[in-house]
VONUSE-805872 format. One record per residue: x, y, z of N, C-alpha, C in turn; residue in one letter. Coordinates in steps of 0.02 Angstrom, whole numbers, plus 50000, padded with zeros to 5 digits. Layout:
XYZXYZXYZA;...
***
This chain:
474654797849099474754798349199475574795149177M;475824789949137476474789149104476904793549136K;476994798149089477044804749086477434809049149I;476734809949164476764811649217477224810849284K;477034801749319477684797349349478124799749333K;478414798549243479244798849258479384807949248T;478964811349244479274818749245479444820749282A;479224818649361479404821049404480204818449431G;480674812049421481184810449444481784814449394P;481584815049339481864819449266481864826849291I;481354828449344481404834849346482084837049391A;481914831349454482384832049498482944832449484I;483174824249447483914824849403484094831149385S;483714834249342483954839949303483964845949365I;483594848049416483834851049446484424850349491F;484444843549510485394842549549485804843449509I;485884840749437486234842149402486434851049376I;485784852649390485894861049392486034867049446T;485934861849505486494862649572487104861249568L;487374855749558488014854449558488374856149494I;488134860349443488534864549386488694872249417F;488104872549455488044880649454488514880849557T;488634876849573488914874949616489804874349609S;489844871349564490624871349521490774877849503A;490234879849465490504885849420490604891149484T;490184892549556490484896049573491244895749629M;491064888949618491874885949653492224890149606T;492364887549561492734889449512492984896349503R;492364901749498492104907949504492624910549559A;492454909049612492914909349685493634909449667E;493814903249655494524901849654494984906049608S;494664908949584495044912549527495064922149559K;494854922249614494824929549643495264930549692S;495544934649721496274934649757495874943049779L;496114940449861496104946749910496564947449932L;496934956549894497454958849944497444966849997M;497874964150044497774972550083498524975150075A;498444981550044498834986250017498784990950073T;499364998650039499445001650070498905009550041T;498955014250082498655019350032498945022849968T;499425022349990499895026149939499715022649868S;499795013949852499215011949791498695014149774T;498645013649818497685015149832497645023849786D;497675028349839497535032649826497945036949758N;498335035749739498815037449697498465035949624T;498025030849634497665027949563498165021249521G;498525020549563499115015049547498655007349518L;498285006049585498015001149579497504998049514L;496905005649523496475004449474496735005549402D;497345005049393497685006549306498005000349303Y;498344994849348498564991349327498004984549346L;497724983849415497254977649422496914973849367M;496384978349335496254975649261496494974749217P;497124976249218497564972449161497984964649169L;498044967649249498094957649293497394953549268F;496924956749282496304952149252496414950449199T;496364957049149496384953149073496814945649074E;497424948449090497944944749068497734937249105E;497654936949155497504929949207496894927349225T;496524930349200495744928449226495614929249304G;495814932149344496104931849423495884937749416I;495304940049464494714944449493495124947649550E;495434953449566495794956449618495324962749657I;495474959149707495074965649774495424967349814K;495504973249820495604973149893495874982049923W;495694981649999495824982450022496534986550062T;496194995150054497004998450058496995001950142S;497665003150168497535002350250498435005450248T;498425004750328499205008350338499674999450319G;500315000050326500624993850317500534989250366T;500654989550423500514988550511499654983350501G;499354986950474498544984250472498754979850433K;498964980050366498894974450288499114968650329A;499914968950372500344962250389499574962050455L;499334962150487498944959750518498464957350485A;498024961750440497494956950398497944949750388L;498544949950358498954944750329499034938650397G;499104940950438499434936550498498654932850534G;498044936250486497664934050520497094927750461N;497464929250428497354924950352496774929350349C;496444934750321495824937750321495944938650251D;496654939550193496874940250144497194936350136V;497354937550050497734932149992498544932850004D;498494937449981499194941849966499044950150001V;499994954449990499854957150042500424962149998L;500254968549968500734974849954501054978349999L;501344980250009501764982950075502244986150055V;502604991750097503254995950092503574996550156H;503744992150228503814990850257504624985150246A;505414987450224505584981250224505654977450297P;505924979750331506134978450411505764975850430E;505044977050417504664973750449504094968750421A;504404966550355504134963350308504524957150328E;505424957450331505854951950333505684947650390K;505534952350455505304949150525504764945350505K;504104948050474503464945550463503794935550448Y;504134937650390504334932050361504924925250424I;505044929750443505744926450472505154923250550A;504644925650582504014924250597503604919050594D;503704916750539503274911850500502454914650489G;502344921950467501694922650430501744926050359F;502344927350334502574926650251502774921750226G;502584919450166503204915550122503474917150110K;503414920850033503954925950000503934932649987E;504574937049997504334942349952504704944449928R;504624950749852504664948849794504494958349765T;505144959549784505124968349785504914969049697E;504534976249710504074974149631504184985649606I;504684987949658504434994249608504555000349709M;505105007549684505145011549730504795016949702Y;504875023049764504905031249756505275033149824N;505045037449868505625040149898505225043249941D;505335044150004504865048650043505335056550054F;504785060450047504905068550039504725071750143V;505025078250142504485080150205504275087750171I;503725090550215503525094550176503265101950217I;503345105450180502955110950231502725116250207G;502575122550229502555127050196503035130450157P;502785134950087503165135150028503825141050079E;503465145150118504085152950132504445147650199D;504285141850206505075138850266504855143750317D;504565143750375504465146050419505145144550486P;505015135550485505795134250490506165134350478A;506325134150434506995134450387507465130050385G;507055123050354507415117250339507605114650283I;507425120950238507425117550147508085116250144K;508365110550102508815109350075509295106150154G;508955106450187509715101750273509635095250227K;509995090450282509855084250286509265081150330T;509045077550326508585074950356508745072450413V;509355072150460509415074050508509265078550549A;509865086350517509645090450527509045092750538Q;508555092550469507975095250470507355093750539A;507525087950549507165084650638507575089550696L;508115089650701508335092950738507955103250778D;508075103350683507775110150689506925111250699I;506645107250665505705106250719505905103250776M;506285100150787506145097850856506265104150913R;507045108850906507265114250937506905119650918D;506495122550867505965127150847505455124850882K;505055118550894504455116150924504075115450850G;504195117450793503805116750743503455111450691A;502705114450697502165109450720502225101650661L;502275096450671502455091650626501905085050650F;501565083150577500745076550584501105072550572A;501155068850600501515062750592500785058050578S;500845049650555499935049650522499795044650575R;500195040050623500205041250684499855032650697G;499775026450628499365024350635499745014050598D;500585018550623500905011150610501015008050529D;500815013150481500705014450430501495010850411S;501615011050354502505010250310502875016350332G;502435020650306502765027950313502885031150382T;502275029050440502195030850505502935026850526H;503145018950482503635016550534504315018850531K;504425022150457504825023350427505105031750468K;504655034250470504785042450507504675039050599E;504675035050644504885032550703505505032350671L;505955027850602506455027150619506855032350599G;506715038250578507255043050569507325049250634L;506635047250683506715051750746506945048050780W;507165041550773507645035850813508245035550819K;508365037450752509145037750734509515044050764S;509185049750797509605055150807509595053450848S;509735045750890509855044750964509345050651035G;508615052251007508435056551054507885056051081K;507375056951133506665052251129506315054951075P;506055049751087505225050551008504805056151037L;504665061250976504285067351028503785066951030P;503255060451039502655057251020502285064251068E;502475065351136502115068651189502225077251177K;502315080251144502725083851131502165087451091E;501915093951123501205097451080501225098851003A;502015100151003502075102350916502015093850875W;502165089850910501775082750862501105080450867Y;500965081450819500455080550795500155073350764V;499735070550821499405061350767498945063550745Q;498895061150681498195059550661497885054150661T;498205049150646497945044650664497455040150579G;497575046250547497435044750467497965042350426Q;497615042650362498075040150285498395045650262G;498815046450225499205050250198499045056550169M;498345054950116498145060350080497665064550143L;497375063150176497105065150233497595068750296A;498055065650318498545068450341499235076150316T;499115075550241499435084450219498955085150210I;498045084850229497615092150211497885094450288N;497795089150340497595091450396498395095550407I;498985095550396499595098450392499545104650367T;499055105050308499195110250275498655118650311E;497955112450325497965117250378498055120750407E;498635116150457498885119250523499675120950505R;499725122750443500175127450408500955121850445R;501005116750443501575111250476501715109650430G;502125103250452502545101250412502455090950425H;502645087350350502675078850371502955076950321T;502985069950321503285066950295502765062650245M;502895064050182502685057750141502715054750083T;502585047650060502725045449999502455051449943D;503245051949881503225056049833502465056349813R;502335048749791501835047249730501005052049776G;501275051049839500555054849864500635060749868T;501195063049870501005072949867501215074449795Y;501335071349740501085070949675500345072349649I;500135065649700499255067349681498815074049723K;499115073449793498925079349825499045087649784Y;499385087349768499725094449691499085094249639Q;498825086349622498605086049571498025089049601S;497605086449643497065089449689496975098349678Q;497655100349681497535106349700497875111149645K;497745106749568497815109249526498505109849499S;498985106249525499845110549534499925116449569G;499745121249647499525124049667499435123249727R;499795118049758499915116049832500205120449875A;499745121549921500095125149961500895123950020P;500925116850005501455113450049501845111049966L;502515113349997503005112249951503525107350002K;503915101649913504535096249969504945102349970I;505085102750054505735104150071506515101750100L;506165093250113506735089750121506595083750062I;507215079350036507145076149958507865075049934E;507995071249927508615066549903508785062549919G;508935063349978509455059650049509275051250044D;509715049050030509755039750016509255038850070G;509385038650129508895035750169508135035950177I;507935041750136507235041050089506755035750073L;507225029250043507235026449986506535023450027I;505885021549966505475019150018505235012249950N;505375006549974505175001049919504754998649951Q;504044994749902503794990549870503794984149877Y;503724977949896503514973449910502754970349904S;502804962749860502324957449884502584953549920V;502174951949967502264946750014501534941650013L;501874935450000501384930450012501334924650087T;500664925350101500564922450140501024913850157L;501264911350229501304906450242500744899050210D;500504893350177500274894450191500204886750235P;500414884750274500294879250344500064883550403D;500134892450383499594895550451499234898750411R;499034898450355498664899050308498294896350254C;497964890350275498014884550210497264885950172P;497014891250187496534893250147496624898750095K;497064903350110497354907950088497554903650017A;497284910149949497544907749859498104907749851K;498834902949888499454907349885499544903249810H;499264899649768499734899549720499474904349644D;498824906849656498644913149642499004921649683L;499154917749731499544926349745500144923649751A;500604918649724501044919649697501124921249600K;500634921249572500484922349491500464930249523Q;500094935149552500194940849567500754945449573L;501234939349610502074943549627502434942049562A;502354936749524502664936349458502604938549415S;501954941149408501424946249367501704954649386W;501874956449420502104962049450502694962749448M;503094955749460503784957649426504134954949360A;503814955449306503594955349249503714957849213G;504264958249147504244962949108503724968749063E;503264966849067502544970449053502134973449096N;502164971849174502094977149241502434981949247A;502834980049219503654984349259503584991149219Q;503664987849139503534994749115503004998349131K;502384995649150501854997949157501915003449197L;502015002049251502055005649324502735010749293I;503095006949245503555015949211503255020149182K;502705016449173502375022549130501915026549179E;501565025149217501045027949263501395034249292F;501065040949269500985047449272500695049849308R;500765056249323500235059349372500725066949369L;500105072449330500535080649316501075077549275L;501325073049230501595071949204502485068149229G;502325067449301502855061549346502825057149354E;503405051449357503515046849370503105043049427I;502735042249475502665042349548502975034549580L;503195027449515503455022049556504025021149498F;504575017549545505045015349477505215008849473F;505045003249446505094997949434505624993149490P;505964989449516506514988649526506564978749540N;506064976749498506004968049519506594966849508A;506824961849535507524957549499507464951249457K;
***
């Protein structure tokens, strides 16, 4: 009977200790996880599936990501719904920090944008400058598919149209806004024998899906204005106190580090480099 009387408190004590230990373990596990908002291009190309397991292996930090347009990614950060961003719209990113939403911006890598279209080039834009190509498509009413989703690619594309000094073509019948990601937009462009602007990495991914026989070819490339810079942004801890700022800084440092920069350079699809490391 004595044993029965003392067994209750002991069992309760063990139960409480177990609960405390479990709670502490869960808290530690949660604190070693990171939620990132990123662009469709880093996800579609397979870069993150390649890099992030290695980041977790080296740091013990589990990372989950959601891919969307840069505009929406920045909004997720502004709402404190994620811990860190990997995006590609430099002017918007700098304004984001100036407006008090972001804290640090670390340049990681770049590739470039290209304008693609049917191989027979019915609009006659191949080899032209970006400005010339856009003017020709406007004058001929050659179909152009825009993502229309406030992504980094969409922001860049609008900037190119604006640089002509002419009104944006958003109300023109030949200008189609898909409201979708880059791969989906390329597929719509293919179906309609039109043109679109894409980052080179996603274009190579599209080629790989077509076994190297993609109907859409690169018609415009190499113009300095088409550089596409990717950066990691941490959030302002004063605005988002629950965001895991220290872990976000670890991610930025890791991606800018020698090993990750080497891994980025080695990442290939169809034998081609998709991203060029340029952390300083």
